[in-house]
C-alpha positions in Angstrom: 4.4 42.7 -45.7 1.1 41.3 -45.0 2.2 37.9 -46.4 5.3 37.9 -44.3 3.2 38.1 -41.3 0.5 35.6 -42.8 3.7 33.0 -43.2 5.0 34.0 -39.0 1.8 33.2 -38.5 1.4 29.6 -40.3 4.8 29.0 -38.9 3.9 29.6 -35.2 0.6 27.3 -35.8 3.0 24.7 -37.0 5.5 25.0 -34.0 2.3 25.1 -31.3 1.0 21.6 -32.9 4.3 20.1 -33.0 4.4 20.9 -29.3 1.1 19.8 -28.5 1.8 16.1 -30.9 5.0 16.1 -28.6 3.3 16.6 -25.5 0.5 13.8 -26.7 3.2 11.2 -27.6 5.0 11.8 -24.1 1.9 11.6 -22.3 1.0 8.2 -24.7 4.5 6.9 -23.5 3.8 8.0 -19.6 0.6 6.1 -19.8 2.1 3.1 -21.2 4.7 2.9 -18.4 2.0 3.4 -15.9 0.2 1.0 -17.5 2.5 -1.8 -17.8 2.9 -3.0 -14.0 -0.8 -3.3 -13.8 -0.8 -5.9 -16.4 2.1 -7.7 -14.2 -0.2 -7.1 -11.2 -2.9 -8.6 -13.5 -1.2 -11.9 -14.3 -0.2 -12.2 -10.3 -3.4 -11.9 -9.4 -4.9 -14.4 -12.1 -2.9 -17.0 -10.9 -3.9 -16.4 -7.4 -7.4 -16.6 -8.6 -6.8 -20.1 -10.3 -5.2 -21.4 -7.4 -7.6 -20.0 -4.9 -10.9 -21.5 -7.6 -8.8 -25.3 -7.5 -8.7 -25.4 -3.8 -12.2 -24.0 -3.4 -13.5 -26.9 -6.1 -11.3 -29.5 -4.5 -12.2 -29.0 -1.2 -16.0 -28.9 -2.4 -15.4 -32.2 -4.3 -13.4 -34.0 -1.4 -16.1 -32.8 1.3 -19.5 -34.1 -1.0 -17.6 -37.3 -1.7 -16.6 -37.6 2.0 -20.3 -37.2 2.8 -21.4 -39.6 0.7 -18.7 -42.3 1.1 -19.5 -42.0 4.8 -23.7 -42.1 4.2 -23.1 -45.0 2.3 -21.1 -47.1 4.4 -22.0 -50.6 5.9 -19.9 -51.2 8.6 -19.8 -55.2 8.2 -19.9 -55.2 4.4 -17.2 -52.7 4.1 -15.2 -53.9 7.5 -14.9 -57.2 5.3 -14.2 -55.4 2.2 -11.3 -53.4 3.4 -10.1 -56.7 5.2 -9.8 -57.8 1.0 -7.8 -54.5 0.3 -5.4 -55.3 3.0 -4.9 -58.3 1.7 -4.6 -57.4 -1.8 -1.6 -54.8 -0.8 0.2 -57.6 1.1 0.2 -59.7 -2.0 1.5 -57.0 -4.4 1.2 -54.1 -3.2 3.5 -51.6 -5.8 1.0 -52.9 -8.6 -2.0 -52.4 -6.5 -0.3 -48.9 -5.6 -0.1 -48.0 -9.4 -3.9 -49.1 -9.9 -5.4 -46.8 -7.2 -3.3 -44.0 -8.7 -4.9 -44.3 -12.1 -8.4 -44.6 -11.1 -10.4 -41.8 -11.6 -13.6 -43.6 -9.8 -12.0 -43.8 -6.6 -13.3 -46.9 -5.8 -10.8 -47.6 -3.2 -11.5 -44.2 -1.4 -14.4 -46.2 1.2 -11.3 -48.0 2.3 -9.0 -45.2 2.9 -11.4 -43.7 4.7 -12.1 -46.7 7.2 -8.3 -47.2 7.2 -7.9 -43.4 8.7 -10.7 -43.9 10.6 -9.2 -47.2 12.7 -6.0 -45.6 12.6 -7.3 -42.6 14.7 -9.6 -44.9 17.2 -6.4 -46.5 17.5 -4.2 -43.4 18.1 -6.9 -42.5 20.7 -6.7 -45.7 22.5 -3.6 -45.6 23.0 -3.3 -41.8 24.5 -6.0 -43.0 26.7 -3.4 -45.5 28.3 -0.8 -42.9 29.3 -2.7 -42.2 31.9 -2.9 -43.6 35.5 -6.7 -44.5 35.5 -10.0 -43.0 33.8 -10.6 -41.4 37.6 -7.1 -39.3 36.9 -8.3 -38.5 33.4 -11.5 -37.0 33.9 -11.4 -35.5 37.9 -7.7 -33.9 37.3 -7.3 -30.5 34.5 -10.2 -33.1 32.2 -10.3 -30.0 29.9 -6.4 -30.4 29.1 -6.7 -34.0 28.7 -9.6 -33.8 26.8 -7.5 -31.3 24.1 -4.8 -33.5 24.4 -7.0 -36.6 23.5 -8.5 -34.8 20.2 -5.0 -34.0 19.0 -3.5 -37.3 19.2 -6.8 -38.6 17.4 -6.8 -36.5 14.8 -3.1 -36.3 14.1 -3.2 -39.5 12.0 -5.6 -37.6 9.2 -4.0 -34.3 9.6 -0.5 -36.4 8.6 -2.4 -38.0 5.8 -4.0 -34.4 4.7 -1.0 -32.6 4.7 1.2 -35.0 2.9 -1.7 -35.6 0.3 -1.8 -31.7 0.1 2.0 -31.4 -0.7 1.6 -33.9 -3.8 -1.6 -32.8 -4.7 0.1 -28.9 -5.1 3.4 -30.2 -6.3 1.9 -32.9 -8.8 1.2 -29.8 -12.1 2.3 -32.5 -14.7 0.1 -35.1 -14.4 -2.7 -33.7 -12.1 -4.6 -35.9 -9.6 -7.8 -35.4 -7.7 -7.2 -34.7 -3.9 -9.3 -38.1 -3.4 -6.9 -40.4 -5.5 -4.0 -38.5 -3.3 -5.3 -39.5 -0.2 -6.6 -42.7 -1.2 -3.0 -43.8 -2.9 -0.8 -42.4 -0.1 -3.5 -43.8 3.0 -3.0 -47.5 1.4 0.5 -46.8 1.5 0.7 -46.4 5.2 -0.9 -49.7 5.7 2.0 -51.5 7.3 1.9 -48.9 10.0 -2.0 -49.0 10.6 -1.8 -52.5 10.9 1.5 -52.0 13.8 -0.4 -49.5 15.4 -3.6 -52.1 15.9 -1.1 -54.9 17.2 0.3 -52.3 19.3 -3.2 -52.7 21.0 -2.0 -55.5 22.0 0.6 -54.1 24.4 -2.8 -53.4 26.9 -2.6 -57.3 27.5 1.1 -57.3 28.6 3.5 -55.2 29.2 6.3 -57.7 27.9 4.6 -57.6 24.4 5.8 -54.6 23.4 9.5 -55.8 23.2 8.3 -57.7 20.5 5.9 -55.0 18.4 8.4 -52.0 19.3 10.9 -53.7 16.4 8.0 -54.5 13.9 6.6 -50.9 14.5 10.0 -49.5 14.0 10.0 -52.0 10.5 6.4 -51.5 9.3 7.5 -47.6 9.2 10.3 -48.1 7.1 8.0 -50.0 5.0 5.1 -47.5 5.1 7.8 -44.8 3.5 9.2 -47.2 0.8 5.3 -47.5 -0.3 5.4 -44.1 -0.1 8.4 -43.7 -2.6 6.1 -45.7 -5.1 2.7 -44.3 -4.4 4.0 -40.5 -5.3 6.1 -41.6 -7.9 2.8 -43.4 -9.3 0.7 -40.4 -8.7 3.2 -38.4 -10.4 3.6 -40.7 -13.7 7.0 -41.0 -13.5 8.8 -44.5 -14.5 12.4 -43.8 -13.7 13.7 -44.1 -9.8 16.6 -42.3 -9.7 15.1 -39.2 -11.2 12.7 -39.1 -9.3 13.9 -39.9 -5.9 14.7 -35.8 -5.8 11.1 -35.2 -6.0 10.6 -37.4 -3.2 13.2 -35.8 -1.5 11.4 -32.6 -1.8 8.3 -33.8 -0.9 9.5 -35.5 2.4 11.4 -32.2 3.4 8.2 -30.2 3.1 6.6 -32.9 5.1 9.0 -32.7 7.7 9.2 -28.7 7.6 5.2 -28.5 8.0 5.2 -31.3 10.6 7.6 -29.2 12.9 5.7 -26.2 12.4 2.2 -28.3 13.4 4.0 -29.4 16.4 4.0 -25.9 18.2 0.3 -26.6 18.4 1.7 -29.8 19.9 0.1 -32.1 17.4 2.5 -34.3 16.0 1.9 -35.9 12.7 
């Protein structure tokens, strides 16, 4: 009898142990299932952190180089050098754009900054001519006029910045610095910048606008063509046909962003 009782106790103990092991395995599987989404969240967070770090590092680098470049600007010397840079672009634009896109030392960044500044100054001058007189500008709704003037001045730089950011983030295979992208795309806009500078001549005579208006339209088309080859060089793509789809995507994103920015009455 005692032996039977002992056997029954052993059997019960084994059954309890089996139940405990089952419960433990069930809890482990639950924990694993709960942990799985955490792993996915961690991957997403790491990607977000990588993007944040990339933006932060690139912003710091760009700000630092812009500061150094502006600090070392010699107006007379660099204005002459910028003129030479423009002439080089006229002689062989596609080769020059490719050289700028492949330049890691940012030799031409200074010219890009000066060209952007010229474009902004011209935008400001052209904007001021839209008012009846300086008296009207300062006397009536001066705050609104100043804000409108500032929006028109920053529009060219903002446009270049938006396009550069789009190319910078889409170009994952052949990664370039933001400064390189900005310099290359600014160089591509030289025809438009020159046309805008010439547009100041309309202040002398309104009849000149009849001649300059088609020239400006033509310059815009040339700049678009240059932008195609500039972005193509930045992406490191050789085939024009293959790259056309990418260029259309870049332009489409740019126009969507510019449409959204237009709600702020800034037209890039």
